[in-house]
N, C-alpha and C positions, 0 to 999 in steps of 0.2 A: 529372406536369406539369413543364414547363420554366418556370422562373421567372427572368426576365432583368430586372436593374435597371441603368439607365443613371444615372451619376453626373454631375451638372452643377455648374458653378461659374459662377453668373450665367447667361449665354446659351450657354456652352460646355460640351460634353460632355467630361469629363476621364477617363472610363473606363466600364467596364461589368462586370457579374458575371452569369454564367449558370450555373444549377445545376439538376440533375434530368434526368429523361428524360420524353419525351412519353407513351410507352406507347400510341401510336396503332396500333402494329403490332409484330410480333416484331422482334428485333434483325436488322438486315440488310435489312429491308423497311419500316422506319419513315421515311416520306418527310418527316414533320414534323421529326423529330430531325435528319435529314440536311440539311434546308433551313436550320434554325437554325444548326447546326454549320458548314455551308458559308459562310454569310454572316459569322458572327462570327469564324471562323478566318481567312477572307480579309481581313477588316478588320484584325484583330490583326497578321497577317503584312504587310499593306500599311503599317501605321503603323510597325512596327519594321524591316521589311526594305527597303521601298522609300523611305519617308520618313525613315528612320534616326533615329526618335525613341527616346530611351532611356526605355523603359517597363517597369514591372514586370508581367510576364505569368505567370500560373499556369494550367497545363492538367493536367487529370486526367480520369479516366473520369467523365462527367456533370458536369464543371466546367470553366469557362474564365473568367478575369478579366484585365483590363488596367487599369492605373492609370498616369496620366502627371502630370508636374509641370505646374502652371498655365502656365509659360512655353512649354511644348511644346503644350499643348492649345489655346493661343491662336492657333496657326497656322491659316490658312484651309484649307490642304490637309488638315491633321489633322481639322478640323471637317467637311470634305466627306466624308472617309472615315467618320467617326463617324455622320454623317447617313445615309449609305448603310446602315449597320447598323440604325439606328433605323427608318428608313422601310421597309426590307426586312422587318424583323420585324413592324412594324405591319400590313403586307400579309398576313403569315402569320396573325397574330392575327385578322384579318377573316374568314378561312376556318376557322381551327382554334382558336378561343378556348378550347375545352375542354381543349386540350393545351399552350397557351403563354400565359403572362401576362407583360406588359411594364409596368414601372413606372419612374418617375423619382425620384431622391433628390437633393435640393439639398444640396450640400456646401460652401456658402459659409462656413459656420461651422467647417468642418474642413478639413484639408489634402487636396487631391487627389493 
């Protein structure tokens, strides 16, 4: 199962963490894993490469996370990109909930 947690500070998404593998098919044929990875990697690359936000990104086999400072996550363009990730994954969950779980964690009490 792929477990994705979006981190929010008030109304803003200030990061996400994705871990695990879907196991919906063998490596190289797993469309669920490829879909989740494609969305999240694209958003992480957009935030850091196109929008030039200084974010902490960690990527490893079966793991991807991005965390931003509150001042950066407040930007409307950053929020648009993060909403693309959230909405895109919720569409995948509608069809493949046995392979992907999405949750939201409120980080107002901690630092994003």
